[in-house]
Each structure stands twice: as C-alpha cells, then as structure tokens.
Legacy VTK file of the C-alpha trace (Angstrom):
# vtk DataFile Version 3.0
C-alpha trace
ASCII
DATASET POLYDATA
POINTS 326 float
89.286 105.653 137.413
91.403 106.861 140.310
89.793 108.447 143.370
91.508 111.394 145.230
93.713 110.383 148.140
92.632 113.585 149.908
92.506 112.502 153.691
89.238 112.043 155.418
88.401 114.511 157.979
89.824 112.855 161.095
87.278 111.813 163.752
87.919 113.941 166.999
89.746 111.451 169.327
87.588 112.284 172.406
84.417 111.650 170.487
85.766 108.501 168.834
86.895 107.035 172.181
83.548 107.914 173.813
81.486 106.170 171.258
83.822 103.365 170.817
84.224 102.829 174.610
80.454 102.619 174.925
80.059 100.200 172.148
82.946 98.024 173.328
81.743 97.836 176.943
78.603 95.896 175.969
80.137 93.494 173.551
81.384 90.576 175.533
77.979 89.378 176.687
76.608 89.614 173.149
79.265 87.877 171.362
80.463 85.184 173.824
83.779 83.839 174.767
85.202 82.983 171.339
84.749 86.451 169.949
85.743 87.974 173.351
89.161 85.956 172.815
89.477 87.430 169.233
88.557 90.877 170.492
91.255 90.700 173.071
93.804 89.769 170.557
92.788 92.750 168.497
93.183 94.888 171.635
96.736 93.817 172.148
97.561 94.722 168.578
95.969 98.056 168.944
98.208 98.732 171.964
101.310 97.632 169.832
100.018 99.787 166.912
99.602 102.822 169.071
103.123 102.433 170.420
104.717 101.777 166.901
102.526 104.838 165.543
104.455 107.063 167.960
107.618 105.876 166.157
106.588 105.604 162.689
103.396 107.844 162.338
104.400 110.706 164.739
108.240 110.739 164.398
108.559 109.189 160.852
111.204 106.625 161.928
110.857 103.208 160.252
111.258 100.556 163.011
111.065 96.913 161.828
112.399 95.648 165.239
109.507 96.666 167.441
108.690 93.081 168.336
111.841 93.141 170.522
110.263 95.377 173.040
107.081 93.193 172.968
109.275 90.210 173.787
111.039 92.117 176.434
107.785 93.022 178.154
106.482 89.403 177.894
109.569 87.769 179.214
109.949 90.227 181.901
106.669 89.286 183.419
106.873 85.635 182.528
110.301 85.142 184.311
108.844 86.753 187.464
105.554 85.121 187.493
106.115 81.433 186.561
107.916 78.412 188.229
111.037 79.251 186.169
112.556 81.147 189.299
109.792 80.374 191.668
109.268 84.128 192.503
105.407 84.675 191.506
105.531 88.489 191.659
101.965 89.830 191.216
101.081 91.259 187.759
100.264 94.707 188.843
103.775 95.131 190.434
105.465 93.718 187.507
103.424 95.791 184.905
105.403 99.221 185.440
108.616 97.073 185.545
107.850 95.504 182.163
107.146 99.035 180.722
110.354 100.366 182.225
112.553 97.364 180.880
110.937 97.887 177.309
111.596 101.652 177.466
115.085 101.035 178.478
115.305 98.719 175.621
114.037 101.426 173.288
116.674 103.737 174.559
119.315 101.074 173.955
118.271 100.791 170.434
117.811 104.481 169.922
121.484 105.618 170.916
123.361 103.887 168.189
120.730 104.452 165.362
120.167 108.367 166.141
121.935 109.500 162.959
120.441 106.792 160.633
117.486 107.299 158.214
115.277 105.499 155.895
116.382 102.115 154.723
119.548 102.136 156.947
117.410 102.658 160.114
114.938 99.922 159.021
117.805 97.312 158.581
119.349 98.115 161.941
116.185 97.890 163.914
115.201 94.776 162.068
118.586 93.314 163.106
117.903 94.455 166.764
114.527 92.542 166.729
116.118 89.326 165.513
118.981 89.564 168.003
116.376 89.769 170.768
114.558 86.613 169.487
117.678 84.622 169.066
118.892 85.545 172.576
115.410 84.401 173.939
115.630 81.257 171.933
119.292 80.261 173.078
119.449 81.515 176.510
118.331 78.220 177.988
119.330 78.767 181.811
117.110 81.911 181.906
114.478 81.795 179.328
114.033 77.918 179.017
115.054 78.182 175.229
112.599 76.948 172.610
110.759 75.238 175.407
109.263 78.479 176.505
107.932 79.494 179.898
104.856 77.552 181.027
102.306 78.212 183.959
102.536 81.952 184.030
100.302 83.445 186.728
97.165 85.322 185.778
96.633 88.803 187.399
94.066 89.166 190.178
91.527 91.841 190.987
91.386 91.485 194.696
90.711 87.838 195.098
89.238 87.268 191.570
91.511 85.881 189.000
91.406 87.380 185.389
91.224 83.879 183.761
88.518 83.895 181.163
88.246 85.763 177.731
85.626 88.164 178.885
87.432 89.337 181.888
90.614 89.640 179.923
88.658 91.589 177.309
87.763 94.365 179.690
91.343 94.521 181.277
92.590 94.767 177.541
90.089 97.519 176.801
91.285 99.552 179.768
94.838 99.301 178.511
93.799 100.269 174.955
91.911 103.397 176.315
94.674 104.445 178.388
97.093 103.968 175.626
95.110 106.010 173.237
94.674 108.813 175.649
98.514 108.931 176.497
99.212 108.883 172.687
96.596 111.607 171.895
98.077 113.904 174.698
101.563 113.241 173.372
100.508 114.144 169.809
99.040 117.374 170.759
101.942 118.403 173.091
105.106 120.106 172.290
106.844 116.750 172.098
104.184 115.813 169.347
104.749 119.027 167.287
108.419 118.387 167.343
107.967 114.754 166.114
105.711 115.873 163.225
108.289 118.610 162.239
110.917 115.837 162.216
108.581 113.465 160.044
108.019 116.227 157.475
111.715 117.343 157.216
114.454 116.442 159.670
116.879 118.856 158.251
114.324 121.664 158.348
113.160 120.716 161.939
116.997 120.968 163.156
117.305 124.372 161.396
114.217 125.646 163.419
116.057 124.660 166.542
114.582 121.310 167.371
117.010 118.696 168.967
116.420 116.044 166.397
118.625 113.448 168.280
116.719 114.065 171.620
113.192 113.518 170.075
114.166 110.631 168.030
115.528 108.903 171.360
112.155 110.035 173.007
110.155 108.500 170.316
111.961 105.200 170.447
111.725 105.018 174.476
108.148 106.020 174.701
106.815 103.885 171.736
108.823 100.824 173.169
106.970 101.428 176.485
103.565 100.655 174.888
104.971 97.311 173.536
106.311 96.415 177.141
102.890 96.877 178.498
101.173 94.808 175.696
103.907 92.105 176.140
103.103 91.685 179.879
99.422 91.532 179.158
100.126 88.937 176.359
102.313 86.624 178.534
99.697 86.744 181.372
96.789 86.109 179.020
98.480 83.253 177.222
99.826 81.589 180.242
102.658 80.230 178.259
105.230 81.927 175.884
107.634 80.824 173.334
110.429 82.700 171.201
108.490 82.114 168.067
105.774 84.427 169.500
107.936 87.171 168.852
109.008 86.866 165.269
109.606 89.507 162.599
105.938 88.912 161.312
104.736 90.514 164.438
106.414 93.902 163.604
105.214 93.565 160.043
101.750 92.983 160.973
101.720 96.015 163.438
103.296 98.071 160.840
100.767 97.033 158.188
97.760 97.829 160.524
99.185 101.399 160.906
99.624 101.778 156.921
96.073 100.266 156.407
94.324 102.572 159.162
96.438 105.723 158.392
99.934 106.852 159.512
99.768 109.067 162.526
95.973 108.581 163.289
94.942 106.743 166.640
91.478 105.953 165.242
93.326 104.657 162.171
95.304 102.297 164.236
92.168 100.881 165.864
90.516 100.486 162.411
93.660 98.874 161.070
93.787 96.339 163.949
90.067 95.388 163.329
90.633 94.866 159.688
94.100 93.195 159.873
93.341 90.946 162.993
89.711 90.678 163.004
88.825 90.100 159.321
90.821 86.807 158.960
88.723 85.484 161.889
85.458 86.495 159.992
86.548 84.676 157.062
87.772 81.589 158.810
84.738 79.595 157.595
86.143 79.906 154.133
89.597 79.467 155.185
90.910 78.434 151.822
89.935 81.830 150.313
90.476 84.215 153.279
94.009 85.255 152.431
92.929 85.608 148.854
90.089 88.022 150.070
92.567 89.759 152.523
95.100 90.259 149.732
92.447 91.756 147.403
91.407 94.220 150.188
95.052 95.390 150.562
95.344 95.952 146.694
92.004 97.806 146.488
93.190 99.936 149.532
96.446 100.853 148.095
94.857 101.897 144.862
91.987 103.994 146.217
93.096 105.013 149.611
97.118 104.924 149.622
97.372 107.046 152.736
95.219 104.786 154.755
91.531 104.699 155.690
91.612 107.326 158.393
94.604 109.555 157.873
95.601 111.966 160.419
94.731 115.632 159.415
97.728 117.924 158.943
97.924 120.642 161.336
97.849 124.249 160.171
101.479 125.493 160.141
100.502 128.818 161.436
99.060 127.254 164.545
102.642 126.452 165.761
105.491 128.849 166.384
109.239 128.194 166.656
108.823 128.585 170.488
106.270 125.666 170.435
108.858 123.373 168.970
111.730 124.210 171.158
LINES 1 327
326 0 1 2 3 4 5 6 7 8 9 10 11 12 13 14 15 16 17 18 19 20 21 22 23 24 25 26 27 28 29 30 31 32 33 34 35 36 37 38 39 40 41 42 43 44 45 46 47 48 49 50 51 52 53 54 55 56 57 58 59 60 61 62 63 64 65 66 67 68 69 70 71 72 73 74 75 76 77 78 79 80 81 82 83 84 85 86 87 88 89 90 91 92 93 94 95 96 97 98 99 100 101 102 103 104 105 106 107 108 109 110 111 112 113 114 115 116 117 118 119 120 121 122 123 124 125 126 127 128 129 130 131 132 133 134 135 136 137 138 139 140 141 142 143 144 145 146 147 148 149 150 151 152 153 154 155 156 157 158 159 160 161 162 163 164 165 166 167 168 169 170 171 172 173 174 175 176 177 178 179 180 181 182 183 184 185 186 187 188 189 190 191 192 193 194 195 196 197 198 199 200 201 202 203 204 205 206 207 208 209 210 211 212 213 214 215 216 217 218 219 220 221 222 223 224 225 226 227 228 229 230 231 232 233 234 235 236 237 238 239 240 241 242 243 244 245 246 247 248 249 250 251 252 253 254 255 256 257 258 259 260 261 262 263 264 265 266 267 268 269 270 271 272 273 274 275 276 277 278 279 280 281 282 283 284 285 286 287 288 289 290 291 292 293 294 295 296 297 298 299 300 301 302 303 304 305 306 307 308 309 310 311 312 313 314 315 316 317 318 319 320 321 322 323 324 325
C-alpha cells in the first residue's frame, strides 16, 4: 500500500517560530549540559540547512560543495582569534567579516557555474568543496595544516565568556531564529518568487523576464553567508578546528536533512536536523543498532513521504504577476 505524497499543509513560519522558541528557551535547565551540547550541534546544522535550503530548496541548484563556505567562516574566525597570528580579534567584530568572506566565496563559486545545471553543477560544486579542504590541509604557514588551529577565543557578552554548553545553546538559538527569519523574508520577497520560478523551470523563468544568472549568483552568495556565520560559531564553540571537520560528509548531511525535512520548507529544515543529528544521539545506548534504525527510517520516509516530512506549500500561481518577478 502506498500513501499519497500530497504535501502536508505547511505550518505558518511565524507560529512555528513562536511556539518553537518558547519551548526551546526552557530546555537547557531541564536537559542538562550533555543534551544542551547536542542541541547546540543541532542548531549549527539548522543554520547550515537554512543556508543550503536557499540554494537547493528555493532556487533549485544542487550544491555539493556547501561545506567550503562553512570552512571559510570557521577558519576566518579561528585565524584572527587564536595564537596563530596573535591578533585575538573579538568574536562580535569577526562574525560579520566571516559572513562577508563566505558570501564572497559563494560569489566566486557562482560566477563560473552560472550556466551549468543538474549533474554538471553538482560535480563542479563538489570539486570546489574539496579544493577548499585540500587548501586548508596543505597551507601550513597560514592554517597550520592537519595540526589545525587550537586555543580559539570564545565570545564574550560584556565580561561574561560564553564557555559552557548552556550559554552556547542560547547563542546558537538566537542565530537560528535570526537565520530562519531572514530566510522566510527572502522566500516571500520578489527575490524568493524569482528563485521559485527558476526552480520550477529555468527556461520558462527566463522567458518571463527573470535574469536567471543574476538570481543564481544571489542564491549562491546569500546561501554561503549563512554557512559563514555557522562556521564562525562552530570554531568559537569547539575551541579547535581541523581540516577534517570540513569534509564532503558535512555537505551530504546538510543536504540529507533538507531532503528529509522537506525541500524549500524552513520548518522542514528544523525537523530534518532534529531527526538526522539528534536521533543518532538518542540511539547511542544501542550504538551497534542505531545506524540500522536510522537507515530503516530513511527507507520508510522515502517510501511514504518522498517529498519530505514538511514540504513547502506551492504558491498559487495567480498570486504573482510578471511584474513581481522582474
């Protein structure tokens, strides 16, 4: 028996964020430091998922090198806030710089791949991600190579360091809420409507007057900026980073959580991160079976909900005019 894959009615983002924020705010004292640490990791993946969702879910561009921008943001902060160069620039000053560096990396990737589609685009972006990892691993005088960067400074709120899992949880939660708000506003803007038109059919979108190349470049740039912010937070939270932290599997995991949650759906990204990152921790007590259980869940989901748990509702085509998509 096969269930219909008709999308569930998407939860209104404002209501979802309000209810989710209220629940999330009271979790750390209830769950303790270990689960606050796990929830912080889930939060970082949500930020990455929201950024990749802009590229894959909104604009329909398959990017397998997304981890490169995560690495750019992480190393951008770590180089300026560790003994490597002895500069120790504060986190709050470096955060927008890391976002800008990752966005520049997104634009750098976007320019040569503007006319590529499908498998060709996926292969080129995958190569870009691997190039960044290899550079980080071999540029010893700058990145310290495979030895990584150690003793990275934590951020401070006034004179209070953010140096325990519960404090990090609240900082990451604030980042997730801001990222979700920005992505939702983009999705409901003229830019978002152009992206969705491109995702459905690039040729038809171009005929309607949409500058496809410009909006592709915007998608890569804006999506990369979310990864830059996530990378800076990741480096400061870990206190040490290494090139292997930015392998292809990070991109695959982020792409999987978007597919599981629902392409183009912000609540779906959040649910996908909880399932993909949180579920293995829940099953850690039966470690020898947890990957079996996780694989079974993926198979069941692909059979009964191939479009994801919380798919984005399709807009009414009569609600947008050609003028809206200019």
